[in-house]
MIKE-312429 format. One record per residue (C-alpha): residue number from 0; x, y, z. Coordinates in pm, 1 decimal. Each point is the difference from the previous one (the first is absolute). Layout:
<pts>
num; px; py; pz
NUM; X; Y; Z
...
</pts>
This chain:
<pts>
num; px; py; pz
0; -15219.8; -14510.2; 1330.7
1; -132.7; -239.0; -236.9
2; -292.1; 42.2; -260.9
3; -198.8; -195.7; -201.5
4; -335.6; 141.3; -150.4
5; -213.0; 100.0; 274.2
6; 205.6; -183.7; 271.1
7; 306.4; 128.0; 181.9
8; 204.9; -135.4; 283.4
9; 202.3; 239.3; 228.9
10; 248.3; -149.0; 300.4
11; -154.6; -48.2; 322.7
12; 205.2; 15.4; 334.9
13; -205.3; -328.6; 125.4
14; -301.4; -186.3; -45.7
15; -290.0; 179.7; 228.8
16; -101.1; -195.2; 318.5
17; -313.1; -203.0; -49.6
18; 38.0; -49.0; -369.4
19; -104.1; -349.0; -118.1
20; 194.9; -216.3; -216.8
21; -135.1; -29.8; -364.0
22; -14.2; -329.2; -157.2
23; 116.7; -64.0; -374.0
24; -318.5; -61.4; -250.6
25; 111.1; -223.9; -282.9
26; 387.0; 24.9; 95.6
27; -24.8; 381.8; -36.3
28; -48.6; 300.1; 238.7
29; -280.7; 233.9; -157.4
30; 70.5; 375.9; 78.2
31; -268.0; 127.4; -225.7
32; -276.4; -149.6; -202.4
33; -191.4; 157.6; -291.8
34; -366.6; -77.5; 22.9
35; -85.9; 31.3; -352.1
36; 336.2; -179.3; -161.5
37; 70.1; -229.2; 284.0
38; 369.7; 101.7; -67.9
39; 215.7; 30.4; 328.8
40; 322.9; 155.9; 114.9
41; 137.0; -319.9; 187.4
42; 299.4; -104.1; 135.4
43; 75.5; -374.3; -125.0
44; 282.3; -60.0; 268.6
45; -130.5; -156.2; 290.2
46; 305.4; 3.9; 193.0
47; -81.2; 307.6; 167.6
48; -275.4; 106.0; 269.5
49; -311.2; 241.7; -93.5
50; -179.5; 160.7; 282.4
51; -315.1; 201.5; -3.1
52; -100.6; 266.1; 263.7
53; -304.3; 239.0; -58.2
54; -21.7; -85.3; -375.3
55; 360.9; 75.7; -52.4
56; 243.8; -268.4; -93.5
57; 352.8; -33.3; 108.8
58; 276.5; -218.9; -157.7
59; 290.4; -160.0; 206.1
60; 272.1; -130.5; -234.6
61; 337.8; -135.8; 54.4
62; 95.1; -38.3; -379.9
63; -95.7; 218.8; -314.0
64; -348.4; -78.3; -125.9
65; -207.5; 29.2; -302.4
66; -335.5; 197.8; -49.4
67; -182.1; -98.8; -327.8
68; -326.1; 128.5; -167.0
69; -121.9; -90.0; -356.7
70; -19.8; 345.7; -131.5
71; 363.8; 119.7; 163.4
72; 370.2; -86.0; 4.5
73; 90.2; -206.8; 309.2
74; 194.0; 201.9; 240.3
75; 272.6; -140.2; 245.3
76; -49.0; 99.9; 332.2
77; 307.1; 11.6; 251.4
78; -2.1; -165.8; 340.0
79; -172.5; 157.5; 292.4
80; -305.1; 111.2; 162.1
81; -245.1; 172.3; -274.7
82; -336.6; 155.7; 53.3
83; -247.5; -27.4; -280.0
84; -195.7; 306.1; -124.6
85; -234.7; 108.6; -285.9
86; 4.6; 299.2; -194.2
87; -271.9; 235.5; 70.7
88; -172.4; 245.4; -231.0
89; -212.4; 298.0; 86.9
90; -304.1; 113.8; -212.6
91; -61.6; 364.9; 34.6
92; -357.6; -23.1; -127.1
93; -120.0; -243.3; 261.3
94; 258.0; 117.3; 260.9
95; 96.8; -350.6; 94.6
96; 323.9; -196.2; 10.8
97; -11.5; -340.7; -128.0
98; 253.0; -317.5; -69.1
99; 150.2; -6.8; -353.8
100; -130.6; -314.7; -183.6
101; 239.5; -123.6; -291.6
</pts>
């Protein structure tokens, strides 16, 4: 598992059936983007494949790749198939779960 801020990557066995291939934007893949700051968790290596199924991203990489963010240290992720997740938090007062935004 790899973690950078509110984004984490866990190993996946395979890319789900019917997942759609995602195109890079400005030579990078956006894993999560902040609405207020426009900062993004992004992959700058475009020699990999990114897919989306039901709002979840999957990465298929034959080589190590780097995930960058303006407020976090970059992380180097090993080759493989990875599922991208977002950390959740529970608000006991509102009795609801929501995605963490960093």
